[in-house]
mmCIF file of the N, C-alpha and C atoms, coordinates in Angstrom:
data_MODEL
# 
_entry.id   MODEL 
# 
loop_
_atom_site.group_PDB 
_atom_site.id 
_atom_site.type_symbol 
_atom_site.label_atom_id 
_atom_site.label_alt_id 
_atom_site.label_comp_id 
_atom_site.label_asym_id 
_atom_site.label_entity_id 
_atom_site.label_seq_id 
_atom_site.pdbx_PDB_ins_code 
_atom_site.Cartn_x 
_atom_site.Cartn_y 
_atom_site.Cartn_z 
_atom_site.occupancy 
_atom_site.B_iso_or_equiv 
_atom_site.pdbx_formal_charge 
_atom_site.auth_seq_id 
_atom_site.auth_comp_id 
_atom_site.auth_asym_id 
_atom_site.auth_atom_id 
_atom_site.pdbx_PDB_model_num 
ATOM 1   N N  . MET A 1 1  ? -14.212 17.976 43.566 1.00 0.00 ? 1  MET A N  1 
ATOM 2   C CA . MET A 1 1  ? -12.794 17.788 43.285 1.00 0.00 ? 1  MET A CA 1 
ATOM 3   C C  . MET A 1 1  ? -12.632 17.086 41.938 1.00 0.00 ? 1  MET A C  1 
ATOM 4   N N  . THR A 1 2  ? -11.597 17.448 41.189 1.00 0.00 ? 2  THR A N  1 
ATOM 5   C CA . THR A 1 2  ? -11.376 16.843 39.868 1.00 0.00 ? 2  THR A CA 1 
ATOM 6   C C  . THR A 1 2  ? -10.817 15.431 39.995 1.00 0.00 ? 2  THR A C  1 
ATOM 7   N N  . GLU A 1 3  ? -11.188 14.659 39.016 1.00 0.00 ? 3  GLU A N  1 
ATOM 8   C CA . GLU A 1 3  ? -10.720 13.269 38.990 1.00 0.00 ? 3  GLU A CA 1 
ATOM 9   C C  . GLU A 1 3  ? -9.218  13.234 38.692 1.00 0.00 ? 3  GLU A C  1 
ATOM 10  N N  . ALA A 1 4  ? -8.495  12.388 39.392 1.00 0.00 ? 4  ALA A N  1 
ATOM 11  C CA . ALA A 1 4  ? -7.049  12.267 39.175 1.00 0.00 ? 4  ALA A CA 1 
ATOM 12  C C  . ALA A 1 4  ? -6.776  11.660 37.803 1.00 0.00 ? 4  ALA A C  1 
ATOM 13  N N  . LYS A 1 5  ? -5.790  12.230 37.115 1.00 0.00 ? 5  LYS A N  1 
ATOM 14  C CA . LYS A 1 5  ? -5.425  11.707 35.806 1.00 0.00 ? 5  LYS A CA 1 
ATOM 15  C C  . LYS A 1 5  ? -4.513  10.510 35.975 1.00 0.00 ? 5  LYS A C  1 
ATOM 16  N N  . LYS A 1 6  ? -4.634  9.567  35.057 1.00 0.00 ? 6  LYS A N  1 
ATOM 17  C CA . LYS A 1 6  ? -3.843  8.342  35.131 1.00 0.00 ? 6  LYS A CA 1 
ATOM 18  C C  . LYS A 1 6  ? -3.099  8.126  33.826 1.00 0.00 ? 6  LYS A C  1 
ATOM 19  N N  . ILE A 1 7  ? -1.945  7.543  33.947 1.00 0.00 ? 7  ILE A N  1 
ATOM 20  C CA . ILE A 1 7  ? -1.196  7.128  32.761 1.00 0.00 ? 7  ILE A CA 1 
ATOM 21  C C  . ILE A 1 7  ? -1.354  5.623  32.645 1.00 0.00 ? 7  ILE A C  1 
ATOM 22  N N  . ILE A 1 8  ? -1.864  5.193  31.518 1.00 0.00 ? 8  ILE A N  1 
ATOM 23  C CA . ILE A 1 8  ? -2.046  3.763  31.285 1.00 0.00 ? 8  ILE A CA 1 
ATOM 24  C C  . ILE A 1 8  ? -0.961  3.303  30.324 1.00 0.00 ? 8  ILE A C  1 
ATOM 25  N N  . VAL A 1 9  ? -0.187  2.334  30.751 1.00 0.00 ? 9  VAL A N  1 
ATOM 26  C CA . VAL A 1 9  ? 0.879   1.788  29.907 1.00 0.00 ? 9  VAL A CA 1 
ATOM 27  C C  . VAL A 1 9  ? 0.377   0.485  29.311 1.00 0.00 ? 9  VAL A C  1 
ATOM 28  N N  . ASP A 1 10 ? 0.264   0.487  28.005 1.00 0.00 ? 10 ASP A N  1 
ATOM 29  C CA . ASP A 1 10 ? -0.184  -0.693 27.281 1.00 0.00 ? 10 ASP A CA 1 
ATOM 30  C C  . ASP A 1 10 ? 0.992   -1.207 26.464 1.00 0.00 ? 10 ASP A C  1 
ATOM 31  N N  . GLU A 1 11 ? 1.606   -2.272 26.925 1.00 0.00 ? 11 GLU A N  1 
ATOM 32  C CA . GLU A 1 11 ? 2.802   -2.817 26.265 1.00 0.00 ? 11 GLU A CA 1 
ATOM 33  C C  . GLU A 1 11 ? 2.545   -3.230 24.822 1.00 0.00 ? 11 GLU A C  1 
ATOM 34  N N  . SER A 1 12 ? 1.291   -3.465 24.454 1.00 0.00 ? 12 SER A N  1 
ATOM 35  C CA . SER A 1 12 ? 0.990   -3.870 23.088 1.00 0.00 ? 12 SER A CA 1 
ATOM 36  C C  . SER A 1 12 ? 0.764   -2.666 22.167 1.00 0.00 ? 12 SER A C  1 
ATOM 37  N N  . ASN A 1 13 ? 0.826   -1.455 22.708 1.00 0.00 ? 13 ASN A N  1 
ATOM 38  C CA . ASN A 1 13 ? 0.651   -0.253 21.900 1.00 0.00 ? 13 ASN A CA 1 
ATOM 39  C C  . ASN A 1 13 ? 1.816   -0.107 20.936 1.00 0.00 ? 13 ASN A C  1 
ATOM 40  N N  . LYS A 1 14 ? 1.550   0.390  19.718 1.00 0.00 ? 14 LYS A N  1 
ATOM 41  C CA . LYS A 1 14 ? 2.597   0.508  18.707 1.00 0.00 ? 14 LYS A CA 1 
ATOM 42  C C  . LYS A 1 14 ? 3.703   1.486  19.113 1.00 0.00 ? 14 LYS A C  1 
ATOM 43  N N  . LEU A 1 15 ? 3.444   2.381  20.046 1.00 0.00 ? 15 LEU A N  1 
ATOM 44  C CA . LEU A 1 15 ? 4.478   3.295  20.519 1.00 0.00 ? 15 LEU A CA 1 
ATOM 45  C C  . LEU A 1 15 ? 5.582   2.571  21.295 1.00 0.00 ? 15 LEU A C  1 
ATOM 46  N N  . PHE A 1 16 ? 5.281   1.389  21.817 1.00 0.00 ? 16 PHE A N  1 
ATOM 47  C CA . PHE A 1 16 ? 6.259   0.618  22.568 1.00 0.00 ? 16 PHE A CA 1 
ATOM 48  C C  . PHE A 1 16 ? 6.960   -0.428 21.702 1.00 0.00 ? 16 PHE A C  1 
ATOM 49  N N  . ASP A 1 17 ? 6.640   -0.463 20.429 1.00 0.00 ? 17 ASP A N  1 
ATOM 50  C CA . ASP A 1 17 ? 7.260   -1.424 19.524 1.00 0.00 ? 17 ASP A CA 1 
ATOM 51  C C  . ASP A 1 17 ? 8.704   -1.015 19.245 1.00 0.00 ? 17 ASP A C  1 
ATOM 52  N N  . LYS A 1 18 ? 9.655   -1.891 19.540 1.00 0.00 ? 18 LYS A N  1 
ATOM 53  C CA . LYS A 1 18 ? 11.076  -1.577 19.390 1.00 0.00 ? 18 LYS A CA 1 
ATOM 54  C C  . LYS A 1 18 ? 11.705  -2.233 18.166 1.00 0.00 ? 18 LYS A C  1 
ATOM 55  N N  . LYS A 1 19 ? 10.889  -2.856 17.320 1.00 0.00 ? 19 LYS A N  1 
ATOM 56  C CA . LYS A 1 19 ? 11.435  -3.502 16.123 1.00 0.00 ? 19 LYS A CA 1 
ATOM 57  C C  . LYS A 1 19 ? 12.069  -2.467 15.217 1.00 0.00 ? 19 LYS A C  1 
ATOM 58  N N  . GLY A 1 20 ? 13.289  -2.736 14.769 1.00 0.00 ? 20 GLY A N  1 
ATOM 59  C CA . GLY A 1 20 ? 13.989  -1.833 13.874 1.00 0.00 ? 20 GLY A CA 1 
ATOM 60  C C  . GLY A 1 20 ? 14.582  -0.608 14.559 1.00 0.00 ? 20 GLY A C  1 
ATOM 61  N N  . MET A 1 21 ? 14.479  -0.542 15.892 1.00 0.00 ? 21 MET A N  1 
ATOM 62  C CA . MET A 1 21 ? 14.996  0.610  16.622 1.00 0.00 ? 21 MET A CA 1 
ATOM 63  C C  . MET A 1 21 ? 16.517  0.515  16.739 1.00 0.00 ? 21 MET A C  1 
ATOM 64  N N  . PHE A 1 22 ? 17.194  1.636  16.540 1.00 0.00 ? 22 PHE A N  1 
ATOM 65  C CA . PHE A 1 22 ? 18.649  1.680  16.697 1.00 0.00 ? 22 PHE A CA 1 
ATOM 66  C C  . PHE A 1 22 ? 18.984  1.589  18.178 1.00 0.00 ? 22 PHE A C  1 
ATOM 67  N N  . HIS A 1 23 ? 19.880  0.678  18.523 1.00 0.00 ? 23 HIS A N  1 
ATOM 68  C CA . HIS A 1 23 ? 20.284  0.491  19.916 1.00 0.00 ? 23 HIS A CA 1 
ATOM 69  C C  . HIS A 1 23 ? 21.800  0.427  19.976 1.00 0.00 ? 23 HIS A C  1 
ATOM 70  N N  . LYS A 1 24 ? 22.378  1.179  20.879 1.00 0.00 ? 24 LYS A N  1 
ATOM 71  C CA . LYS A 1 24 ? 23.838  1.206  21.012 1.00 0.00 ? 24 LYS A CA 1 
ATOM 72  C C  . LYS A 1 24 ? 24.189  1.346  22.476 1.00 0.00 ? 24 LYS A C  1 
ATOM 73  N N  . ASN A 1 25 ? 25.129  0.533  22.952 1.00 0.00 ? 25 ASN A N  1 
ATOM 74  C CA . ASN A 1 25 ? 25.634  0.663  24.320 1.00 0.00 ? 25 ASN A CA 1 
ATOM 75  C C  . ASN A 1 25 ? 26.902  1.500  24.298 1.00 0.00 ? 25 ASN A C  1 
ATOM 76  N N  . PHE A 1 26 ? 26.992  2.462  25.215 1.00 0.00 ? 26 PHE A N  1 
ATOM 77  C CA . PHE A 1 26 ? 28.154  3.336  25.300 1.00 0.00 ? 26 PHE A CA 1 
ATOM 78  C C  . PHE A 1 26 ? 28.807  3.196  26.665 1.00 0.00 ? 26 PHE A C  1 
ATOM 79  N N  . VAL A 1 27 ? 30.120  3.402  26.692 1.00 0.00 ? 27 VAL A N  1 
ATOM 80  C CA . VAL A 1 27 ? 30.815  3.458  27.978 1.00 0.00 ? 27 VAL A CA 1 
ATOM 81  C C  . VAL A 1 27 ? 30.561  4.841  28.580 1.00 0.00 ? 27 VAL A C  1 
ATOM 82  N N  . SER A 1 28 ? 30.707  4.958  29.872 1.00 0.00 ? 28 SER A N  1 
ATOM 83  C CA . SER A 1 28 ? 30.475  6.244  30.549 1.00 0.00 ? 28 SER A CA 1 
ATOM 84  C C  . SER A 1 28 ? 31.730  7.108  30.467 1.00 0.00 ? 28 SER A C  1 
ATOM 85  N N  . ASP A 1 29 ? 31.879  7.835  29.386 1.00 0.00 ? 29 ASP A N  1 
ATOM 86  C CA . ASP A 1 29 ? 33.067  8.651  29.164 1.00 0.00 ? 29 ASP A CA 1 
ATOM 87  C C  . ASP A 1 29 ? 32.642  10.019 28.636 1.00 0.00 ? 29 ASP A C  1 
ATOM 88  N N  . PHE A 1 30 ? 32.782  11.054 29.481 1.00 0.00 ? 30 PHE A N  1 
ATOM 89  C CA . PHE A 1 30 ? 32.391  12.400 29.077 1.00 0.00 ? 30 PHE A CA 1 
ATOM 90  C C  . PHE A 1 30 ? 33.149  12.882 27.851 1.00 0.00 ? 30 PHE A C  1 
ATOM 91  N N  . ARG A 1 31 ? 34.369  12.413 27.662 1.00 0.00 ? 31 ARG A N  1 
ATOM 92  C CA . ARG A 1 31 ? 35.189  12.873 26.541 1.00 0.00 ? 31 ARG A CA 1 
ATOM 93  C C  . ARG A 1 31 ? 34.646  12.408 25.193 1.00 0.00 ? 31 ARG A C  1 
ATOM 94  N N  . GLN A 1 32 ? 33.790  11.395 25.192 1.00 0.00 ? 32 GLN A N  1 
ATOM 95  C CA . GLN A 1 32 ? 33.293  10.842 23.939 1.00 0.00 ? 32 GLN A CA 1 
ATOM 96  C C  . GLN A 1 32 ? 31.829  11.184 23.650 1.00 0.00 ? 32 GLN A C  1 
ATOM 97  N N  . ILE A 1 33 ? 31.248  12.081 24.425 1.00 0.00 ? 33 ILE A N  1 
ATOM 98  C CA . ILE A 1 33 ? 29.828  12.409 24.252 1.00 0.00 ? 33 ILE A CA 1 
ATOM 99  C C  . ILE A 1 33 ? 29.549  12.941 22.855 1.00 0.00 ? 33 ILE A C  1 
ATOM 100 N N  . ARG A 1 34 ? 30.400  13.803 22.346 1.00 0.00 ? 34 ARG A N  1 
ATOM 101 C CA . ARG A 1 34 ? 30.188  14.356 20.992 1.00 0.00 ? 34 ARG A CA 1 
ATOM 102 C C  . ARG A 1 34 ? 30.186  13.237 19.956 1.00 0.00 ? 34 ARG A C  1 
ATOM 103 N N  . TYR A 1 35 ? 31.118  12.302 20.084 1.00 0.00 ? 35 TYR A N  1 
ATOM 104 C CA . TYR A 1 35 ? 31.198  11.165 19.163 1.00 0.00 ? 35 TYR A CA 1 
ATOM 105 C C  . TYR A 1 35 ? 29.942  10.299 19.262 1.00 0.00 ? 35 TYR A C  1 
ATOM 106 N N  . PHE A 1 36 ? 29.504  10.001 20.492 1.00 0.00 ? 36 PHE A N  1 
ATOM 107 C CA . PHE A 1 36 ? 28.294  9.189  20.681 1.00 0.00 ? 36 PHE A CA 1 
ATOM 108 C C  . PHE A 1 36 ? 27.084  9.885  20.064 1.00 0.00 ? 36 PHE A C  1 
ATOM 109 N N  . THR A 1 37 ? 26.999  11.201 20.250 1.00 0.00 ? 37 THR A N  1 
ATOM 110 C CA . THR A 1 37 ? 25.894  11.976 19.700 1.00 0.00 ? 37 THR A CA 1 
ATOM 111 C C  . THR A 1 37 ? 25.858  11.863 18.176 1.00 0.00 ? 37 THR A C  1 
ATOM 112 N N  . LEU A 1 38 ? 27.009  11.987 17.548 1.00 0.00 ? 38 LEU A N  1 
ATOM 113 C CA . LEU A 1 38 ? 27.071  11.898 16.086 1.00 0.00 ? 38 LEU A CA 1 
ATOM 114 C C  . LEU A 1 38 ? 26.659  10.514 15.595 1.00 0.00 ? 38 LEU A C  1 
ATOM 115 N N  . LEU A 1 39 ? 27.015  9.466  16.340 1.00 0.00 ? 39 LEU A N  1 
ATOM 116 C CA . LEU A 1 39 ? 26.596  8.114  15.962 1.00 0.00 ? 39 LEU A CA 1 
ATOM 117 C C  . LEU A 1 39 ? 25.077  7.990  15.943 1.00 0.00 ? 39 LEU A C  1 
ATOM 118 N N  . VAL A 1 40 ? 24.438  8.564  16.946 1.00 0.00 ? 40 VAL A N  1 
ATOM 119 C CA . VAL A 1 40 ? 22.974  8.481  17.041 1.00 0.00 ? 40 VAL A CA 1 
ATOM 120 C C  . VAL A 1 40 ? 22.308  9.356  15.982 1.00 0.00 ? 40 VAL A C  1 
ATOM 121 N N  . VAL A 1 41 ? 22.801  10.572 15.799 1.00 0.00 ? 41 VAL A N  1 
ATOM 122 C CA . VAL A 1 41 ? 22.192  11.505 14.844 1.00 0.00 ? 41 VAL A CA 1 
ATOM 123 C C  . VAL A 1 41 ? 22.280  10.964 13.419 1.00 0.00 ? 41 VAL A C  1 
ATOM 124 N N  . GLN A 1 42 ? 23.323  10.225 13.098 1.00 0.00 ? 42 GLN A N  1 
ATOM 125 C CA . GLN A 1 42 ? 23.465  9.654  11.761 1.00 0.00 ? 42 GLN A CA 1 
ATOM 126 C C  . GLN A 1 42 ? 22.311  8.712  11.419 1.00 0.00 ? 42 GLN A C  1 
ATOM 127 N N  . LYS A 1 43 ? 21.696  8.125  12.421 1.00 0.00 ? 43 LYS A N  1 
ATOM 128 C CA . LYS A 1 43 ? 20.592  7.185  12.213 1.00 0.00 ? 43 LYS A CA 1 
ATOM 129 C C  . LYS A 1 43 ? 19.229  7.881  12.142 1.00 0.00 ? 43 LYS A C  1 
ATOM 130 N N  . ALA A 1 44 ? 19.207  9.206  12.284 1.00 0.00 ? 44 ALA A N  1 
ATOM 131 C CA . ALA A 1 44 ? 17.939  9.944  12.255 1.00 0.00 ? 44 ALA A CA 1 
ATOM 132 C C  . ALA A 1 44 ? 17.320  9.878  10.861 1.00 0.00 ? 44 ALA A C  1 
ATOM 133 N N  . PRO A 1 45 ? 16.006  9.783  10.792 1.00 0.00 ? 45 PRO A N  1 
ATOM 134 C CA . PRO A 1 45 ? 15.342  9.762  9.483  1.00 0.00 ? 45 PRO A CA 1 
ATOM 135 C C  . PRO A 1 45 ? 15.569  11.086 8.738  1.00 0.00 ? 45 PRO A C  1 
ATOM 136 N N  . PRO A 1 46 ? 15.619  11.037 7.424  1.00 0.00 ? 46 PRO A N  1 
ATOM 137 C CA . PRO A 1 46 ? 15.892  12.254 6.643  1.00 0.00 ? 46 PRO A CA 1 
ATOM 138 C C  . PRO A 1 46 ? 14.788  13.312 6.740  1.00 0.00 ? 46 PRO A C  1 
ATOM 139 N N  . GLU A 1 47 ? 13.599  12.952 7.208  1.00 0.00 ? 47 GLU A N  1 
ATOM 140 C CA . GLU A 1 47 ? 12.509  13.917 7.327  1.00 0.00 ? 47 GLU A CA 1 
ATOM 141 C C  . GLU A 1 47 ? 12.753  14.952 8.418  1.00 0.00 ? 47 GLU A C  1 
ATOM 142 N N  . ILE A 1 48 ? 13.665  14.667 9.327  1.00 0.00 ? 48 ILE A N  1 
ATOM 143 C CA . ILE A 1 48 ? 13.911  15.585 10.445 1.00 0.00 ? 48 ILE A CA 1 
ATOM 144 C C  . ILE A 1 48 ? 14.608  16.831 9.915  1.00 0.00 ? 48 ILE A C  1 
ATOM 145 N N  . LYS A 1 49 ? 13.966  17.970 10.111 1.00 0.00 ? 49 LYS A N  1 
ATOM 146 C CA . LYS A 1 49 ? 14.476  19.236 9.584  1.00 0.00 ? 49 LYS A CA 1 
ATOM 147 C C  . LYS A 1 49 ? 15.428  19.926 10.565 1.00 0.00 ? 49 LYS A C  1 
ATOM 148 N N  . GLU A 1 50 ? 15.137  19.817 11.836 1.00 0.00 ? 50 GLU A N  1 
ATOM 149 C CA . GLU A 1 50 ? 15.933  20.509 12.854 1.00 0.00 ? 50 GLU A CA 1 
ATOM 150 C C  . GLU A 1 50 ? 17.022  19.586 13.395 1.00 0.00 ? 50 GLU A C  1 
ATOM 151 N N  . ILE A 1 51 ? 17.983  19.250 12.556 1.00 0.00 ? 51 ILE A N  1 
ATOM 152 C CA . ILE A 1 51 ? 19.012  18.287 12.948 1.00 0.00 ? 51 ILE A CA 1 
ATOM 153 C C  . ILE A 1 51 ? 19.905  18.850 14.053 1.00 0.00 ? 51 ILE A C  1 
ATOM 154 N N  . ASN A 1 52 ? 20.125  20.167 14.071 1.00 0.00 ? 52 ASN A N  1 
ATOM 155 C CA . ASN A 1 52 ? 20.950  20.777 15.121 1.00 0.00 ? 52 ASN A CA 1 
ATOM 156 C C  . ASN A 1 52 ? 20.269  20.677 16.483 1.00 0.00 ? 52 ASN A C  1 
ATOM 157 N N  . LEU A 1 53 ? 18.959  20.885 16.497 1.00 0.00 ? 53 LEU A N  1 
ATOM 158 C CA . LEU A 1 53 ? 18.206  20.756 17.741 1.00 0.00 ? 53 LEU A CA 1 
ATOM 159 C C  . LEU A 1 53 ? 18.226  19.300 18.211 1.00 0.00 ? 53 LEU A C  1 
ATOM 160 N N  . LEU A 1 54 ? 18.044  18.374 17.289 1.00 0.00 ? 54 LEU A N  1 
ATOM 161 C CA . LEU A 1 54 ? 18.089  16.956 17.640 1.00 0.00 ? 54 LEU A CA 1 
ATOM 162 C C  . LEU A 1 54 ? 19.444  16.593 18.229 1.00 0.00 ? 54 LEU A C  1 
ATOM 163 N N  . GLU A 1 55 ? 20.508  17.086 17.601 1.00 0.00 ? 55 GLU A N  1 
ATOM 164 C CA . GLU A 1 55 ? 21.865  16.807 18.088 1.00 0.00 ? 55 GLU A CA 1 
ATOM 165 C C  . GLU A 1 55 ? 22.058  17.349 19.500 1.00 0.00 ? 55 GLU A C  1 
ATOM 166 N N  . GLN A 1 56 ? 21.562  18.543 19.760 1.00 0.00 ? 56 GLN A N  1 
ATOM 167 C CA . GLN A 1 56 ? 21.677  19.145 21.084 1.00 0.00 ? 56 GLN A CA 1 
ATOM 168 C C  . GLN A 1 56 ? 20.900  18.327 22.124 1.00 0.00 ? 56 GLN A C  1 
ATOM 169 N N  . GLN A 1 57 ? 19.695  17.901 21.774 1.00 0.00 ? 57 GLN A N  1 
ATOM 170 C CA . GLN A 1 57 ? 18.878  17.127 22.709 1.00 0.00 ? 57 GLN A CA 1 
ATOM 171 C C  . GLN A 1 57 ? 19.504  15.764 23.002 1.00 0.00 ? 57 GLN A C  1 
ATOM 172 N N  . ILE A 1 58 ? 20.004  15.108 21.973 1.00 0.00 ? 58 ILE A N  1 
ATOM 173 C CA . ILE A 1 58 ? 20.639  13.797 22.168 1.00 0.00 ? 58 ILE A CA 1 
ATOM 174 C C  . ILE A 1 58 ? 21.883  13.942 23.032 1.00 0.00 ? 58 ILE A C  1 
ATOM 175 N N  . SER A 1 59 ? 22.653  14.990 22.796 1.00 0.00 ? 59 SER A N  1 
ATOM 176 C CA . SER A 1 59 ? 23.848  15.233 23.595 1.00 0.00 ? 59 SER A CA 1 
ATOM 177 C C  . SER A 1 59 ? 23.494  15.399 25.073 1.00 0.00 ? 59 SER A C  1 
ATOM 178 N N  . GLU A 1 60 ? 22.434  16.145 25.354 1.00 0.00 ? 60 GLU A N  1 
ATOM 179 C CA . GLU A 1 60 ? 22.000  16.338 26.748 1.00 0.00 ? 60 GLU A CA 1 
ATOM 180 C C  . GLU A 1 60 ? 21.554  15.022 27.381 1.00 0.00 ? 60 GLU A C  1 
ATOM 181 N N  . ILE A 1 61 ? 20.840  14.207 26.618 1.00 0.00 ? 61 ILE A N  1 
ATOM 182 C CA . ILE A 1 61 ? 20.389  12.910 27.138 1.00 0.00 ? 61 ILE A CA 1 
ATOM 183 C C  . ILE A 1 61 ? 21.585  12.030 27.467 1.00 0.00 ? 61 ILE A C  1 
ATOM 184 N N  . ILE A 1 62 ? 22.573  12.005 26.582 1.00 0.00 ? 62 ILE A N  1 
ATOM 185 C CA . ILE A 1 62 ? 23.761  11.177 26.823 1.00 0.00 ? 62 ILE A CA 1 
ATOM 186 C C  . ILE A 1 62 ? 24.558  11.711 28.013 1.00 0.00 ? 62 ILE A C  1 
ATOM 187 N N  . LYS A 1 63 ? 24.683  13.038 28.123 1.00 0.00 ? 63 LYS A N  1 
ATOM 188 C CA . LYS A 1 63 ? 25.391  13.625 29.281 1.00 0.00 ? 63 LYS A CA 1 
ATOM 189 C C  . LYS A 1 63 ? 24.712  13.203 30.582 1.00 0.00 ? 63 LYS A C  1 
ATOM 190 N N  . ASN A 1 64 ? 23.381  13.297 30.612 1.00 0.00 ? 64 ASN A N  1 
ATOM 191 C CA . ASN A 1 64 ? 22.646  12.905 31.820 1.00 0.00 ? 64 ASN A CA 1 
ATOM 192 C C  . ASN A 1 64 ? 22.801  11.417 32.103 1.00 0.00 ? 64 ASN A C  1 
ATOM 193 N N  . ALA A 1 65 ? 22.806  10.613 31.048 1.00 0.00 ? 65 ALA A N  1 
ATOM 194 C CA . ALA A 1 65 ? 22.970  9.173  31.247 1.00 0.00 ? 65 ALA A CA 1 
ATOM 195 C C  . ALA A 1 65 ? 24.348  8.853  31.809 1.00 0.00 ? 65 ALA A C  1 
ATOM 196 N N  . VAL A 1 66 ? 25.377  9.544  31.308 1.00 0.00 ? 66 VAL A N  1 
ATOM 197 C CA . VAL A 1 66 ? 26.738  9.311  31.811 1.00 0.00 ? 66 VAL A CA 1 
ATOM 198 C C  . VAL A 1 66 ? 26.849  9.787  33.258 1.00 0.00 ? 66 VAL A C  1 
ATOM 199 N N  . LYS A 1 67 ? 26.285  10.952 33.536 1.00 0.00 ? 67 LYS A N  1 
ATOM 200 C CA . LYS A 1 67 ? 26.391  11.520 34.883 1.00 0.00 ? 67 LYS A CA 1 
ATOM 201 C C  . LYS A 1 67 ? 25.572  10.755 35.912 1.00 0.00 ? 67 LYS A C  1 
ATOM 202 N N  . HIS A 1 68 ? 24.364  10.351 35.534 1.00 0.00 ? 68 HIS A N  1 
ATOM 203 C CA . HIS A 1 68 ? 23.438  9.729  36.495 1.00 0.00 ? 68 HIS A CA 1 
ATOM 204 C C  . HIS A 1 68 ? 23.135  8.278  36.161 1.00 0.00 ? 68 HIS A C  1 
ATOM 205 N N  . GLY A 1 69 ? 23.962  7.638  35.368 1.00 0.00 ? 69 GLY A N  1 
ATOM 206 C CA . GLY A 1 69 ? 23.702  6.271  34.913 1.00 0.00 ? 69 GLY A CA 1 
ATOM 207 C C  . GLY A 1 69 ? 23.625  5.271  36.053 1.00 0.00 ? 69 GLY A C  1 
ATOM 208 N N  . ASN A 1 70 ? 23.634  4.004  35.670 1.00 0.00 ? 70 ASN A N  1 
ATOM 209 C CA . ASN A 1 70 ? 23.445  2.951  36.674 1.00 0.00 ? 70 ASN A CA 1 
ATOM 210 C C  . ASN A 1 70 ? 24.730  2.556  37.394 1.00 0.00 ? 70 ASN A C  1 
ATOM 211 N N  . HIS A 1 71 ? 25.829  3.221  37.102 1.00 0.00 ? 71 HIS A N  1 
ATOM 212 C CA . HIS A 1 71 ? 27.109  2.999  37.786 1.00 0.00 ? 71 HIS A CA 1 
ATOM 213 C C  . HIS A 1 71 ? 27.583  1.553  37.704 1.00 0.00 ? 71 HIS A C  1 
ATOM 214 N N  . ASN A 1 72 ? 27.299  0.882  36.605 1.00 0.00 ? 72 ASN A N  1 
ATOM 215 C CA . ASN A 1 72 ? 27.705  -0.510 36.436 1.00 0.00 ? 72 ASN A CA 1 
ATOM 216 C C  . ASN A 1 72 ? 28.927  -0.671 35.540 1.00 0.00 ? 72 ASN A C  1 
ATOM 217 N N  . ASP A 1 73 ? 29.559  0.429  35.145 1.00 0.00 ? 73 ASP A N  1 
ATOM 218 C CA . ASP A 1 73 ? 30.753  0.315  34.311 1.00 0.00 ? 73 ASP A CA 1 
ATOM 219 C C  . ASP A 1 73 ? 31.903  -0.260 35.135 1.00 0.00 ? 73 ASP A C  1 
ATOM 220 N N  . PRO A 1 74 ? 32.682  -1.156 34.534 1.00 0.00 ? 74 PRO A N  1 
ATOM 221 C CA . PRO A 1 74 ? 33.842  -1.691 35.259 1.00 0.00 ? 74 PRO A CA 1 
ATOM 222 C C  . PRO A 1 74 ? 34.859  -0.578 35.510 1.00 0.00 ? 74 PRO A C  1 
ATOM 223 N N  . GLN A 1 75 ? 35.489  -0.635 36.625 1.00 0.00 ? 75 GLN A N  1 
ATOM 224 C CA . GLN A 1 75 ? 36.491  0.388  37.004 1.00 0.00 ? 75 GLN A CA 1 
ATOM 225 C C  . GLN A 1 75 ? 37.852  0.066  36.472 1.00 0.00 ? 75 GLN A C  1 
# 
């Protein structure tokens, strides 16, 4: 039988370094997803060639976050 693969999370790895990372809190509002997406895409490095694909992916992530978020928004 093959050995089970493991994911090792090393908090000191440079991939987990959040220094200089853009962070923004958004309210859960489906009507503003396009606006939120544009805010995030504006911070993308200029080396990114497929900006339309990035915009589409970010929009999907925000939609999922709004739909399945932590439900902690005040009513």
